[in-house]
N, C-alpha and C positions, 0 to 999 in steps of 0.2 A: 351608942345609938348613931344611926345614920341621919344624913341630912334630909330635911323636908323642907328646905327654904332655898329659892334661888334669887340672885338679884339681877336687875337689868338697869342699865343706863345708857344714855347717848347724848352727844352735844345737839344743840338747836341745829337745824340743817335748812339751808337755801340752796335749792338745785335747779339747774337749767340754763340754757344758752344765755349769756348776757348778766348771769348772776354776778359775775366778778366786777360788773361796773357799780355794784350797790356797795362795795365795800367801805367807801369814804361815809356814805350814809349810816351804815352799821356802825362804825367808829364814833360818829358824831352823836347819835343816839345814845350811846353809852357813856357820854360825857369825856371821852378820851381827847384830849388836846396835844399830846405829844407821844407818838407810837415809834416802835422799831419795827422795820420791815426786813424779814430774814428770807433771802434767796440764794442762788447760786450764779455763777458767771454765766454758765450755758442758758439758763432762764434770763438773767438780766439781757441777754444779746436778743432775746425775742422781742424786747420791748415791753412786755407784761408788766413788770415791776414798775417801770417808769410811768406807764398809764395809770396803774392803781395809785402810785404816789401822787401824781398830777391831781387826780379825782379827789383823793383824800384833802390834799391841800386846799382845793376848791371848796372843800366842806369845811374849812377852817381847821384843819388837823395838821400839826406839824410832824413831818415824816423823816426818820434817820433811817438810811439803808445800809444793810450789811449783806454784801454780795459774794463772800468768800466761803460759802458752805462747800465742804468735800463732798464729792459724788458718793462715796461710802465714808460716814462720819467715823472719827477716832476721838478718843480721849484729847488727843491733841488739838484736833480741828474744833470741838466743843469747846475746849479752853480758850482757844483763839476767839470764838465768837462770845463767849462768856466774858473775857476781859475788855473786847470791844463795848460790849454792852454796858459793863460796869463804868467804863470810861465817859462812854456817852450819854448815860442816863442822868436823870431819872426818866422812866417811861411810865405812861399810864396803861398801855396795852400794846401787845404784840400781834403782827400779821406774819403768818408763815405763808411764802408763795413759792411754791415748787414741789418737787417729788417728795418722797418719803424722807430723804436726808433733809431737805429744809425744814420740814416740820418737826423731825425728831430734834434737829439742832434748836429750834425755837423752843420746844418743850425744856430742854436742858438748860437753855439759858433763862427762861421764865423760873425755872426751880431755884437756880443758883442766885438770880437777882433778888429773890423774896425770901430766900432761907439760908441760914448759916451753915457754915462747913465748906467742904470741898466736894468735887464730881465723885471720887470714889466712895464717899460716905453713902452715897445713895444708889450706887451701881448695885444690882442684884447679887445676893449671896450664892455661892462662896467666894465669887470673884471679888465683890465689894462687901459693904456693912448693911447694904439694905435699910438705911435709916429713913424713917418716914418723915415728910416735911411737917414742920410745926406751923408755918405761916400760910396764910391764903396766897395763892399765885394771881398775876395779873389776868386780865381777860386775854385770851388767846383766839384769834381767828384764823383757821387752817384753809388754805386755798389750794387743793392740789392741781398739779399740771400734769401729772402722770396718773395712769388708771391702773392701779395695782396695790400699793402699800396698806391703804385704809388707815394711815396714821391719822387722817383727819377726825377719826371717829374713836379712837383708841387710847388707853391710858399707859402706853409704852414708848419709850424711845429707845433706839437700838444704836450700838456703837462698837468699834474694834478697839480693845485694850491693846495698844501696840507692844509693850513691853511682854506681855503673856501669849500674844498671838491668838487671841480668842475674841469671838464676837459675843457681846452680851448685851445687857439693857438695863434700864431704871424702869420700875413699874409701880403706879401708884395712882389711884383714883384722880389725885389732884392734878395729873399731868394731862387729863382728858380736855380737849380744846373746848372753848365756850360755844363756838360757832363754826360749823363746816359749811364753806361756800364752794359748791361743786359746780363748775362751768365747763362742761364737754368742750365747749370751743378751743379752750386752753391746750386740749391734748391733740389737736390736730397736727402738729408739728413733731410728734412722737416718732422717731425713727422705728423701723420695723422690729428690730431686735429688743429695743426698749419695750416697745408694745408686748413683745413675746415674752420677755422676762417678767415684766410687771404683771401680765395677765396670769402667768403661773403662780405668782403670788397671790392673785385674787382667789385663783382656784383651790390652791392648798389652804388658803384661809378658811373657804369654805367647807372643804373637805376634811380638814382637821377638826374644826369646831363641830362637824357634824357627827364625826366618828370619836369624839373625845370620851374620856370616861364620864358617864352620865353624873349630874349633880347629886342624885340619890345615892351614889356609891361611895361617896365621902363621908367621914365622919362628921358628925354635928358639930358646927362652930359656933362660938359665942358671938353675940352681935358685934363686938368690937374687933373680932378677927377674922371677919369676912373679908374677901379679896375680889378684885374685879373678874378674875378668871374663875368662874365657879362650876365649869363642866358643861357638857351637854344639856340643854334644856328646851323646853317648847318655844320660847320666843327667839332664841338664837337659830334653832333648827329651821325655823320659818325663813329667817334672813338667808341662811345658808342655801336651803332649797331654792330660793328664787335666784340667787346668785349663780348657781350651777345652770339652771335653765336659760338665763341669759347668756352665759358663757357658750352654751350650746350652739346657740343661733348667731353669735356676734363674734367670737374670739377669732376663729380663722379669717373673717372677712376683715377685721380690723387690721390684723398683720398683712394680709395680702393686698389691701388698699386703704392707706391711712386716711385718704380723703372721704372715706365712706361715712358720712354724717351719722346716719341711724345707727351704724356699728358702734361708732366711738360714744353715741349717747348711751346705748346699751352697756357697753364696758364700764363708762363711768357709774351707772346704776349698780352694775355687779359689783364694783370695787366698794362702793358706799354699803351696799347691802352685805356683803361679806364682811366688812369692817364692822358693822352693826352686829353681826353674830360673833365673829371670833373675839371682838372686843369685850365680849361678856362670857362666852363659853371657854375661850383660850385654844391654843395651837399645841401640837405635842412633837411626835418624833421628827418628821421632815423639817420642821423650823430648828429643833434641837441639832440635827446633823448640820443644818445650813451654816451655823454660826462658825464652826471650825473650818468648814469648807471656804467660806469667804474670808475667813481671818487668816488662813494661811496660803492664799494665793502667791504664786510665784511669778510668772510673766504672762499670764492669759490675759488678752483683752478682747472683748467681743466687738462685732462691728457695731457701728453707731455710738461708740463710747470713745473717750479721749485717747489719742495714741500716746504712748509713752507711760501711761498709768495703769499698770496691771490691776484688774479688778474681776471678781466673779460676781456679777449682780446679785442682789439679794434674792430676787425671784427666782433667778436660775440655780442659785445654790440650793434654795429649797426643792425644787424639781428634780434635782439630780438623784435623790436617794427615794423620791415620793413613792415611786411604782413598787419597790421592795419594801418599803415601810409599811405601805397599806396590805401588801401581801402577808406581812408578820401580823398585823392586827386583825386580819379578816375574821378569824374564828371568835374574836371577842363580840362582834356584832355583824354576821353575815349579812342581815336583812338591810342594814344601812349601807354597807360597802355597796351591794347590788343596786339599791335605790339611787345611791349616787352615781353609779356607772350608767344607769338607764337615764337619769336626767341629763348627763352630759351627751349621751348617743343613745337616743330612744331606739334604735334598731339594735341594740344588745340583746342577745338571747343567752340562755344557759345559767349556770350558777359555779361557785367556787372561788377559791382565792385568785385565780388568774383573770377573772374578768375586769375588774377596776384597773390592775396594772396595765392589762392590755390596751383598755382605752385610753390611759395616760400617756404610754409609749406612741400610740398612733397619733394623738394630738401634738406630742412633743415633736414628733418626725414632720408633721405638716408645718409646723411653724417655726421650724429651723433651730430648736434646741440641741445643745450637745448630746450625743447618744449615751454618754456615760461621764463618769469622773476622769477617765484616761484622757479624754478630749479637753480636760481643762487644765490638766498637767499634773494629775495624780498617778499614782502606782499602788500595787499591793502594799510595797514597803511603806507607805503613808498611813496605811489603815489604823495602826495603832495609835498614832497622834491624832487622827480625826475622831476615833473612838474616845480618846481622853478628853477632847475638847467638848463632845457631845455630852459626856457624863457630868460635865459641869452644869449643864442647863438643867438643873433640878427643877425650877419652876416650870419647866415645859413638860419634862419627863413625867412629871407627877400627875399631868392630865391625860397621859396615854392611856387608853382603853385597856392595854396589856402592857405591863411595865417591862422593857427591855433590860436583859442582863447586858453585861459587857460582852459576852460571847453572842448575843443576838445582834447588838450593833457591829459586832466584826463581820457577822453574815450580811447584813443589810449594806455596809459599806462595800464589802468585797464583791457582792453581786451587783452592786451598783457601778462597777467600774466601766462595763459596757464594751469590753476588749472583744 
């Protein structure tokens, strides 16, 4: 029997310029007297975490700050944060202030502060054991300072497992933040390449959830077996379409001029809306491909990121195979691929599998994304390893509208070299 039920969930949301000034109020009204604030050194240097901590203290809340989040989290950086939190606790709530890395780190800390076992117990199979939490987590307030990851809306935290050179994650409904506070003013200092990379993450969230396998195509699940990512559905579709229409008007402007406040506000809305979409429908092939692309980085560091720390940012790693992935999935739902292309570029005409990839490549050129995998250090000799890493992302590949074989992934990675 095929599925007839889809599920939808989202955190409480407070959106708008100045919203971050109300974090202290939100903590106090929840009765939190001692909280952990999770951020990174770069965000700490902006002064935003200190301001938020001072406002929380003025509301009668004691704040302990952890500011050593890694730009791209690993099992080691998660462990550092978890050990700190265990040593400094107990806490009654957690605030995550920063990009997806800070929010994801806070989710992992929250999970391991409140539940038994070790990190790898909870990591998605087949990399980890995919154990479900048995205890309630602490209230988590997520405050993004980048427009992209949607982590403030989702049930997932992402990490690199260093020993395996693979990026994976932890996924469970309990990880979803209690409250998302989205303040576009916090994103005004985002460098152009960070805006570009994070924006491609927004775009792929919207595109992948919109083109995901429909919820009605899955086998019927028992109530206790339902998962947060249930496939494309009418509510997620609505959020994804709105995110794409906002990106069409604001993405290039925000990259070109970071002080364009209306563009920043639209990007923040797009990130939130795309998160509300993919946080329920799920993402598929581009994200599955992204994990090994980011996890096997050698010596590439993009502009706007700390020198001496090789990294392929998550949004960039997702974007690098997106055009070829959507060329592959086109015949599973041609009308959705064409509708998405026209939302992103209303001037688009014609049909066929090349339409959406052409729109994506034009956008990536305009915002300064690498032209292909070869520009970030990969060669055709790496394709086997990249395919192996992508095949480990079973949770994501199961949501693809058209399940890729190993040979299909070889073709997608090979055609994405951009040579």
